Steps between C-alpha positions, in 0.01 A plus 500: 500500500252791485188430294320789321136391437301582189165333410230529233186329367491410134254323270723326249222410254341844489649663189191716421326610822203661321414170333510314834283775656249470217486124546451542875210747454340273240537200732342683796210621281435150364518352851254765635247456220511120535435494873245786471291270278533220755386739776195611302394140447560379855457826697756366750777720642726195511557568131728796575711284737540251220607779268761605754644144515508476122667841486771392745573193284519707183724753676743221595500382138556856382798543735654172387477610137653840581796332680543720807863500629655651811858611422752592771856628440770488774843659471758301694827663599792250519785664696869441409666202667841435652611138545710451813685167512647399835766230510377243753770239431698340782806717440292802612488350849874563538601797717601837361810673648251708701394185685149478355404239245491607138133404483409726792679789331321417173156509667584832662620636163169404334303674776707819460466489120122465526482794740712714267280410202184596692655833597615580146243730333703570187289265289221244512505280803664160445340175608760257639471132403711261715674191361736240649832395345327230293284765333180397682262781615461532878280720716751526787866416537571159659625499855823317410693428178471133402561469123794265422612654170527842341437582135516878471395503135185305577439723802446804273370335181203325662354814667534693174314222318224489763450881485530535124139623472555766768671842473828375653769763568779269619623215719681550830716201598610489864765228522852414609575441130604136541386309191583128511392402149852534362393791277793710382315827417153656475507646151193297408293734722565782254171420323285562808244778440566662841814580700625296793598688816744313720513525879796312641749467782853619537752214499620364830878553510532184706306279255672291233408582139710221346338328203649248257318412178557277198412628155426276197804286425683464172533135399476299177161347427644166382816322608661161455506258789827469694620831356586793723308822436531844651199664661517873571296597806449878555484568875410843639541640850315799638590689812668371811862466595749276323367144485580155366260268323493156338370447148380149408348320204271210588269258327236399748699422814827421319766771500701527177719803575571744782715810541552757773491871410587813693332841469609832636278741696196651327360393164687269265462245223711205386463247221602169656620240251430143609588184313261206504525157338162332434541125526154395379323580173149642498303820566571652841437812705800633692498761776756775557489638857693732730514473878652764726712412802311765700129575510346694212168672460353323197529132413240462223742635237792275598446233233397459138425198281653438160428212258765275350463233233782247537569298186681173508805497272346363187636182348631584154396229253590467130264261320606403146240297309517345153137557399163605635348207684260449790782434745658834409168685522407372847852514647555853373168613649581338838843661526369840393232483771758418768583830677847370590605409146624727223460303180663566162332266248667434164329289232627417153320645199286273284758486219838381637673606176434869565782714637286607796382146580735487800404801719687577817846425361644767726357319808697176458837672536726522806378856559135424431487193725621705799148646516332164568476247782329222303502402132218280371550330163187370331455276195809592294725310265870503585586727208277776634785630719849571370826368646584831678149504651543149641841593637358813665212299649724227641741753646207694649384179673833478682425826680319497834120526505434416133269220384393338174167328428455305174146402399404189307404511134534327164798719407688552825531127582464369146784385272582862407465637850749592770669157502794624284538838675705600806173484702508120483786504750319715759148355482406239767391237244659288226334545160340197334733352235218359285125545446248541645582853610142585601195321636147627434325274750311693771627440851477629856839613624622293794723657764806314625597500866731794428214674319260455791748676726601764248361852549401553134219246541374631833131592477423513872683436823370141507708254291219242496261756354767613253556145377126454452479830313768396250357149464167659401651760269370525141675278242796637311508432125831325453857607569851496354705189568859480627717198570550561870597754766867571557670388819451758770179634347171489691206346317191677629227354281454215252256372238373166638341406165826490301826330595853558378765245598235333719446817698215749484584780257647811660266804499680744732861496615732753660864534598744763626704701255867578551426843647249373755189571297262243355441342160159340453319321220123462480428258218121534507386789282129510588491626860253760371234228541533536881367852458251473216324180607473618861330819387258313275365302797484815714805434718776745596818509292704415810703205371636666184557840664670365810720254310645765270532766771686255724715367215618847405570591862687178567718543190574859602601391850206677662294361783179345382323705762607859435427586865275790422243550777169358389323766706587868557312726742521879538301802619442818301682713760745437785310712754137596563281696736245337726183424308658550159453217252793264444511322163673160509618357166594136440663371183526134400822430308495155345835335442566359154284197438281560806131583492377714791163593348320279753713606798317690774639812669425629847601800711500571872596829664637484855500810720763585762284341771502164323142505371471358146236608251438330162492728195279387209684527167373487145668453163483781247357460152820623332736249665361186669827454691471836682272514807411807707325552831440796731529541874441799732725490808307597815802611703861605465799268512701256291294258289614177334346364180523121460409362156462133412474301178329160515440227245226249584514609861876445530730800559721589204661821621473766773614862475480794741544876508445784748349847513473768765182673618531836671232605746539690825869415501536704182311797643710504815830398341603862456424751777592795278289743298521600135404860426649464151219269390237755602693782335530295180124437496427869554748603232357254245144630547553873559443493875717606794652333804496615864616340823235364733533788747410744218203308358258794546707705255360291216165682541651814346702314234231298325270634232123522509225394267154647464221275623335297231134582452275223381135553399281196548149484357236278659172437315186344642258392227155506665322395181670167535401467867297194602292725730375700206398182322327363812311828545373483141391138532347557845294804398368347179420168671326667795286713266395194300415293810290780658307554175432131465393463862255788466369391160635809327667307216 
């Protein structure tokens, strides 16, 4: 920078100099006449010294009012800059075919380029700014390359950003061109304001340039459990001789599919179709990966994640109800909330004489019933269904996997109910032959020994606790009455407050149908009280929800526990670089009837050396069942993520997954060079590429910019100086003290 000085005095408050001059003359005259009178009275020469002090004080005041300012202008010349980025990653320590290390050749190339730039007089002299491969400014090149990862885009973007206020003419990147970020191209550099000049190395004919990569897979977003789906995995191969590889699809550490593929010499691409069969419902993250039988140069692009939502095959339920009642309202809501149930509710219109009072006629046909696993009949009189509909329903029950549930009510088990229909032969109870057909007395349902063991009444894994839970259940308001259960039927629950034939009245009974399914009757029609009363007192709706979820699953022949994992763990990527942030995601997946809101989740990450580190996780505001945590791996290697779910300190479930971290092993995995990356960067930005032995030729290929001239103005405001104020106060004070001391006041 060459400063050009320029300076000047100015009085900023002096707009009319003649007026200030007139005031100054008048002030001097008044001061002289005043002290002349004092001298005549005292005849002491000290008077003129006092006048001088008073004059100095007034002069300081005069200068302060005139605002004297010293202004200096400097012109600064900012020369054009050239950013030189030297790749100091570990791969630069590898030898060149000449026998020298790539880094040594790079340092020599920078020295020759600098010398050529100094000797070039065709334009303004360039100032060279050095940067390392991470984009950090350096004064001198490091002795040895030590960086464990290479991001070529960052290597040029960061220097451009740091020199954005300077007249930058370009960026020279001296590198072997090995980028291990998995980036496919460098078109994003096209928006750089300056060109990139690449300086690279010729490929070693003895080095392997084999590289397999997996592109985003094509797979459905949602599938049904236990159904086979096809996943298309695009696999690419670059360079190298003919090679074989293995393509796999995994979830965590479990392998779901694998297939060997063969590629010819050179570049190639195949879409590998793999078939997987998810056996558990829930939200999962799968990984598609390729692994070569021989060494390849880049491993970070060998795997990709893809999400998959696995739905359980929904239980198809037809619920036909005679009228809108609380039992219908609560049961319909419960089944519609169940993610594993597809409910078709049908309710009669208010006027049974209307032609449309019986909706869903097409559902109770042989063809319509094929679409359902369970039929629930509510409070209906026997005449509600026609003869063909009863015949279709009975025949449908003879087929495997079909079940019928009949609910209690005044109509269904009254004198005009199902007692005279074909259903009377298939139900597990014998209808009452005389009144009463209904009791209104409140009661607490009592489980039989069969009921205590039956899965529909399971609330927890402890039968003692379950029995206590049902003994303390809210009262039910009456139930329909039947004469007895049929031989072979299981009585699950009774009404202890009402007896029929000297036995407690049957409340719930079940038996097998001819086709292996189940036929069940539930004579109480107020189970909605289990839900409503529990909510009123602030308790969870566990009893009502779990009972109906388990009843539907039992009738459909499903396991009461649908075996979905209650905890799923995944990472946002399958592979990372050292120091890069890993995001771990945990998802709680409650099984039907379970409540995991109070369950605690925990995560530990274990490195290859066996050291475990806890990862704090936190639930998001959008979904309280999704937890995320972050972790920065300090070194390369294979890492294992172990997630746990605990309830009241007891383990509920454990899940694990893996991810790979690439450090120095990634940098040194491929001994080759990649001139094509440097050429692509130069092409995208308007620069050129040269080999390292010709680095000095760039001096004649790059453009020049004129130096930027900046004028800086510096102002010193003396009127605002404390010294001027002190001089005024000192002179006036000294004059007053001397006069007083000598009695000249």
